[in-house]
C-alpha positions in Angstrom: 0.0 0.0 0.0 1.4 3.3 -1.0 1.9 6.2 1.3 -0.8 8.1 -0.6 -3.3 5.3 0.0 -2.4 5.2 3.7 -3.0 9.0 3.9 -6.4 8.6 2.3 -7.4 5.9 4.8 -6.3 8.1 7.7 -8.1 11.1 6.3 -11.3 9.1 5.8 -11.1 7.9 9.4 -10.6 11.5 10.7 -13.6 12.7 8.6 -15.8 10.0 10.0 -14.7 10.8 13.6 -15.4 14.5 12.9 -18.8 13.7 11.4 -19.8 11.7 14.5 -18.7 14.5 16.7 -20.7 17.1 14.8 -23.8 14.8 14.9 -23.4 14.4 18.7 -23.5 18.2 19.2 -27.3 18.2 19.3 -29.8 15.4 19.9 -33.3 14.8 20.9 -33.9 14.0 24.6 -36.5 14.3 27.3 -36.4 15.8 30.8 -36.2 13.0 33.4 -36.3 15.2 36.6 -37.9 18.5 37.6 -35.9 21.7 37.8 -33.4 22.2 40.6 -33.7 26.0 41.3 -31.5 26.4 44.4 -28.2 26.6 42.4 -26.8 29.8 40.9 -27.5 28.1 37.6 -30.7 26.0 37.6 -30.4 22.6 36.1 -32.4 19.5 35.2 -31.5 15.9 34.4 -32.1 14.9 30.8 -31.9 11.6 29.0 -30.8 11.1 25.4 -29.2 8.4 23.2 -30.0 5.7 25.7 -28.1 7.5 28.5 -29.3 7.8 32.0 -30.2 11.2 33.6 -27.4 13.7 33.0 -27.4 17.3 34.4 -28.2 19.9 31.8 -28.6 23.7 31.9 -32.0 24.9 30.7 -31.6 27.9 28.3 -34.2 30.6 27.6 -34.3 33.9 25.8 -33.3 36.9 28.0 -36.0 37.8 30.5 -37.8 34.5 30.2 -37.8 31.5 32.5 -39.9 28.4 32.9 -39.7 25.2 34.8 -40.7 22.4 32.4 -41.8 19.2 34.2 -40.3 15.8 33.9 -41.4 14.0 30.8 -41.3 16.9 28.4 -39.3 16.7 25.2 -36.2 18.8 24.7 -33.2 19.4 22.4 -29.9 18.8 24.0 -26.8 20.6 22.8 -23.2 19.8 23.8 -21.4 23.1 24.0 -18.1 23.1 22.0 -18.5 19.4 21.5 -18.1 18.7 25.3 -20.6 16.1 26.5 -20.1 17.4 30.0 -21.3 20.9 29.1 -24.9 20.4 28.1 -27.7 22.9 27.7 -31.3 22.0 26.6 -34.3 23.7 25.1 -37.6 22.2 26.3 -40.8 22.3 24.2 -44.4 21.0 24.3 -45.5 21.0 20.6 -48.2 18.4 21.3 -49.9 20.8 23.7 -49.7 23.9 21.7 -52.8 26.0 21.1 -54.0 26.8 17.5 -53.2 30.3 16.4 -53.2 32.2 13.1 -50.3 33.1 10.8 -48.0 35.7 12.3 -49.5 35.5 15.8 -47.7 35.1 19.0 -48.9 33.4 22.2 -47.4 32.8 25.7 -49.3 29.8 27.1 -49.2 27.2 29.9 -49.3 23.7 28.4 -51.2 22.1 31.3 -53.6 24.8 32.6 -54.5 26.3 29.3 -53.9 29.9 30.5 -52.5 32.2 27.7 -51.5 35.7 26.7 -52.3 35.9 23.0 -51.0 38.6 20.6 -53.4 38.4 17.6 -52.8 39.4 14.0 -55.3 42.2 14.2 -53.3 43.9 17.0 -55.7 42.9 19.8 -54.6 41.0 22.9 -56.6 38.2 24.5 -55.8 36.9 28.0 -57.3 33.6 29.4 -56.8 32.9 33.1 -58.9 31.9 36.1 -57.6 34.9 38.0 -55.5 37.9 36.8 -53.7 39.9 39.5 -52.1 43.3 38.8 -49.5 44.5 41.3 -49.1 48.3 41.1 -51.0 51.0 39.3 -53.4 50.0 36.5 -53.9 52.7 33.9 -56.5 52.3 31.1 -56.6 54.8 28.2 -59.8 53.8 26.5 -63.2 52.3 27.2 -63.7 49.6 29.8 -66.5 47.0 29.2 -67.5 44.5 31.8 -69.2 41.4 30.4 -69.6 39.7 33.7 -70.0 40.5 37.4 -68.0 43.4 38.8 -67.2 43.1 42.5 -65.8 46.0 44.4 -63.9 45.2 47.6 -62.3 47.4 50.2 -62.9 50.7 48.3 -64.5 53.7 50.0 -64.2 56.4 47.4 -62.4 57.3 44.2 -60.9 60.7 44.9 -59.3 63.0 42.4 -60.9 61.4 39.3 -61.4 63.7 36.3 -63.8 62.8 33.5 -63.3 65.5 30.8 -67.1 65.5 30.4 -67.3 62.0 29.0 -69.1 59.0 30.4 -66.8 57.0 32.7 -68.2 53.5 32.2 -71.3 51.6 31.4 -72.1 48.6 33.6 -74.3 46.0 32.0 -73.9 43.4 34.7 -74.3 43.0 38.4 -72.2 45.2 40.7 -71.6 44.1 44.3 -69.9 45.8 47.2 -69.3 43.7 50.3 -71.9 41.2 49.0 -74.6 43.9 48.4 -76.0 44.4 45.0 -75.7 48.1 44.1 -76.3 47.8 40.4 -79.6 49.8 40.3 -79.5 52.0 43.4 -77.7 54.9 41.8 -76.8 56.2 38.4 -73.3 55.5 37.1 -72.4 58.5 34.9 -70.4 61.6 35.2 -71.1 63.7 38.3 -72.6 60.8 40.2 -71.8 58.2 42.7 -72.5 54.5 43.1 -73.7 54.4 46.7 -75.2 51.9 49.2 -78.2 53.9 50.3 -76.5 55.2 53.5 -75.3 58.5 52.0 -71.7 57.3 52.0 -70.5 56.8 48.4 -68.7 53.6 47.4 -67.6 54.6 44.0 -67.1 58.4 43.8 -66.7 60.0 40.3 -67.2 63.7 40.9 -70.1 65.9 42.2 -72.6 65.1 45.0 -74.2 61.8 45.8 -77.5 61.2 44.0 
């Protein structure tokens, strides 16, 4: 065998080894244990290519974090070809909601809650309860399509209306369990009261 033939054989062997290394950089896997959050870098055990659970770093876009449960599919990547430096990207394609072309949705695969940015520019939120911490400012009309319950509110002071109707209530309004829907008018210069002379929702002007 000539030296050229030997060089070709060696080169083929090196190419095959490099090909296998490139192929092993990314692989399909699944999460075998829930997230360990105590560490500076959270991690999960993942299984892939018949290997048992191996620690892997979950990776998300800046400002996002989730804790995918055991059993979810993921893509495992070996950084710089090092099998000991794994990161993974979890997904739940089988549980995805149906959305239109060009739309974006942030959703919970198990509860069904979602924050949906639609193609027409509107936003739809689905959740059993939505809690806002901090000031809540609305620049536009507010429509209540179900029961409005007012809790721990004595008066709305310093509200300006610019001569426009503040809100239209087409459903039941309760305060401390008392139905106040029809006891007072709800427009500008009026209060929603409880019949005691003490306003519950004060807009401006005197109680009616």
